[in-house]
C-alpha positions in Angstrom: 82.0 -22.9 159.1 84.9 -25.1 160.1 87.7 -22.9 161.5 90.4 -25.2 160.2 89.0 -24.5 156.6 89.4 -20.8 156.9 92.0 -19.1 154.7 93.3 -15.6 155.0 91.2 -13.0 153.2 92.8 -9.7 152.0 90.6 -7.1 150.4 92.7 -4.2 149.0 91.0 -0.8 149.1 91.9 -0.3 145.4 90.2 -3.6 144.4 87.1 -3.4 146.6 83.7 -2.9 145.0 81.9 0.2 145.9 78.2 0.9 145.7 76.4 4.2 146.4 73.2 6.0 146.9 72.6 9.7 146.9 74.0 10.2 150.4 76.5 7.4 151.0 79.3 5.4 149.5 79.8 1.8 150.6 83.0 -0.1 150.2 82.4 -3.8 150.2 85.1 -5.7 152.1 84.2 -9.2 153.1 81.0 -11.1 152.3 80.4 -14.3 154.3 79.5 -17.3 152.1 80.8 -15.7 148.9 84.5 -15.1 149.6 85.4 -17.6 152.3 85.0 -15.1 155.2 83.3 -16.0 158.4 82.0 -12.5 158.7 80.5 -9.7 156.6 82.1 -6.3 156.6 81.8 -3.0 154.7 82.7 0.6 155.2 80.2 3.4 154.6 80.9 7.1 154.2 77.8 9.1 154.9 77.4 12.6 153.7 76.2 15.3 156.1 72.4 14.8 156.5 72.5 11.1 155.3 69.6 9.1 156.6 71.4 5.8 157.0 69.1 2.9 157.9 65.6 3.0 159.5 64.8 1.1 162.7 65.4 -2.7 162.2 66.8 -5.7 163.8 68.7 -8.9 162.9 67.7 -12.3 164.2 71.0 -14.2 163.5 73.8 -11.6 163.6 75.3 -9.1 165.9 76.2 -5.8 164.1 79.3 -3.9 165.1 79.8 -0.2 164.3 83.2 1.4 164.5 83.4 5.1 163.7 86.5 5.9 161.8 85.7 9.5 161.4 82.9 12.0 161.9 79.9 11.4 164.0 77.0 8.8 163.8 73.6 9.0 165.5 72.4 5.6 166.5 69.2 4.2 168.0 69.7 1.2 170.3 66.4 -0.2 171.6 64.7 3.1 172.7 67.8 5.2 173.3 69.5 7.5 170.8 73.2 7.8 171.2 75.8 9.8 169.3 79.0 7.9 168.4 82.2 9.8 167.6 85.6 9.0 166.1 87.0 5.8 167.7 83.8 4.7 169.3 82.7 1.1 168.9 79.1 -0.2 169.4 78.0 -3.9 169.2 74.3 -4.5 168.8 73.2 -8.1 169.6 70.6 -10.0 167.6 66.9 -9.0 168.2 67.9 -5.5 169.3 66.1 -2.7 167.3 68.6 -0.2 166.0 68.9 2.6 163.3 71.6 5.0 162.3 72.3 8.2 160.4 75.0 10.8 160.1 74.8 13.0 163.2 73.3 16.4 162.7 75.8 18.7 161.0 78.3 15.9 160.5 79.6 13.3 158.0 80.3 9.8 159.2 82.9 7.2 158.1 81.9 3.9 159.6 83.1 0.3 159.5 80.3 -2.3 159.8 80.9 -5.9 160.8 78.2 -8.7 161.0 79.0 -11.8 162.9 78.2 -14.5 162.3 78.3 -13.3 158.7 75.9 -14.0 156.0 75.9 -12.9 152.3 74.7 -9.3 152.5 76.4 -7.5 149.5 73.4 -8.2 147.3 71.3 -6.4 149.9 73.6 -3.3 149.8 73.5 -3.3 146.0 69.7 -3.5 146.1 69.5 -0.7 148.7 71.6 1.5 146.4 69.3 0.7 143.5 66.2 1.5 145.5 67.7 4.8 146.8 68.5 5.8 143.2 65.0 4.9 142.0 66.2 1.9 139.9 64.3 -0.7 142.0 61.1 -0.8 144.1 61.1 -0.5 147.9 58.9 -3.6 147.8 62.0 -5.6 146.9 63.5 -4.6 150.2 60.4 -5.8 152.1 60.5 -9.1 150.2 64.1 -9.7 151.1 63.8 -9.3 154.9 64.3 -13.1 155.6 67.0 -13.6 153.0 69.1 -10.8 154.4 68.0 -10.9 158.0 66.8 -7.3 158.0 63.5 -6.9 159.8 62.2 -3.3 159.9 60.2 -2.0 162.8 58.5 1.2 163.8 60.3 3.4 166.3 58.6 6.6 167.5 61.9 7.4 169.4 63.9 7.3 166.1 61.2 9.2 164.2 61.3 12.0 166.8 65.1 12.1 166.7 65.0 12.6 162.9 62.2 15.2 163.1 64.2 17.2 165.7 66.9 18.0 163.1 64.5 19.1 160.3 
């Protein structure tokens, strides 16, 4: 995207689309390729015990996590970290990662993907799958389109099992 062609983008909280699943609410803020933004950004509020995302990686984008409130448990490569309010984590492309609300906590997190790519349709699809309105197979079939490549992580599975 040519930087000289960029225009200011303002998304007012009152006007932002939200999508949800049984354990989180996502506020869609900027979607590269659909609203003129060079990045993709959304805010997620995870309920206590919310599972977040399983282990995956992106081939084209870095993913930034900024914890606005609460506490988020994150897998980065083979290490599990807990992020608290005010913490920022940047995960580069090809790095396996996963996330969930930390045990006993809610989490309010700003996500930013750069360079951006249209991802809001993925978030909408994810909500439909979590609500039982779409098949998990649709997520698998969309991995290239949305640059979400799922992997197995014994470290992450063990971290999730330890809180059950």
